[in-house]
C-alpha positions, 0 to 999 in steps of 0.5 A: 500500500502507498500513501501520497499527500498534497495541499489545497485543491479548491475543486481543481481535481482534474488539474491536480490528479491527471496522469501527467501531473500524477503519473504514480497513479498508474500503478495504484489501486483503491487500497492506496491513498491520496490525502488532501490537506484541506480546501479540498473543494467540496462546495455548493451542490451542482452538476459541475461538482457532481461530474468532477467528484464522479471523475475523481471517484473513478481514479484508481486510488482512494482520496482522503481529505481533511476540511479547510476553510473553503468547504460547504460545511452545511452539506458536509456535516449533513452527511451521515457519519461512519466509523472507518479505520478507527475514526469517524468519516463522511463518505462523499463518494465510495472512494472519496472520504472526509476525515473528521476533526480530532480523529486517529486513523490506522492506515497500514499500521501507521496512525494519522491524527486529523484536524481540519479547519482554518480562519479565512483571512481574505475577508476585509469586507466582512461576511454578508448575510444573504437575507439582509435587506441591505445585502445588494447595496452592501455587496455593490459597495464592497465590489466598488471598493474592491474589498474581498468579502464572503457570503454566509452559507454560500462562501463562508461558514462559521464551522471553518473553526472547530467547536469546543466538542471537536477540540475536546474529542481530539485531546481525548483521542490523543490521550488515549493513544498515549500522546503518540501518533505517526503523522498529523494532518491538518489544514492550518498549522501550530502557531510557532510553525506558522511564525517560522514561515515569514508569511506575507499577508494576514495570518495571525494566531487564532484559537485553532493555531493555538490549539494545534500548538498545544498538541505540537508541544505534547504529542510525539509524531514522525511528520506533520503535513498541512496546507492552507498557506499556498506554498511547498516548504519544509518548515521545521524538522518534522513539519511540511507545508504543501500546496500543488506538490504531491509527495509520498508519505510512504510507498 
């Protein structure tokens, strides 16, 4: 069994996972996995999305993903939950699986702690409520000022940051595992790792990066992979940021 991992896809699965960009798939089977570190691209239901999800589902490998901050959480969290390989999942398609927050999965005798989510920072114009009587006026004003904005339940969801229950479940599962896993898969990263990246733009610490920092300090792990920052870089000795690269976890 082989496992590969990559960063944000934003629903452009045909670009990321065609055979030219990912030729390794030619020898893979459904027992092999590709993990996406958030911003997978599960958005509003549409014929277009269904077509490309079906396309991805037909690939020879199984796709796993943690959620990012650009997912349709209304639709994602409305799916029935399943137990799979030690943790809780949403099954988007037969071989497209959402790895829920705070879970530990056992893949080929390797343990993976998963925790999606991140703060959206490109929303200087704020979040608009579609049922606001002044919605169109506010939208037109923001577009005239060229200020980025989001629309609640359409392009922004409050579930982009974890609930208290999700955080507590993650800590309970790590404690039960003796604070030791082989791999950690997240969308954003711990505060100290984020600080090392010398990022341009607004990436302040928040309650999720601080939560992940507490996990980093207490947990023994082999490697930590994350997306969100749109770069490919080895940040610390055991922390790797991924964007369009697809790299092997092990083969």
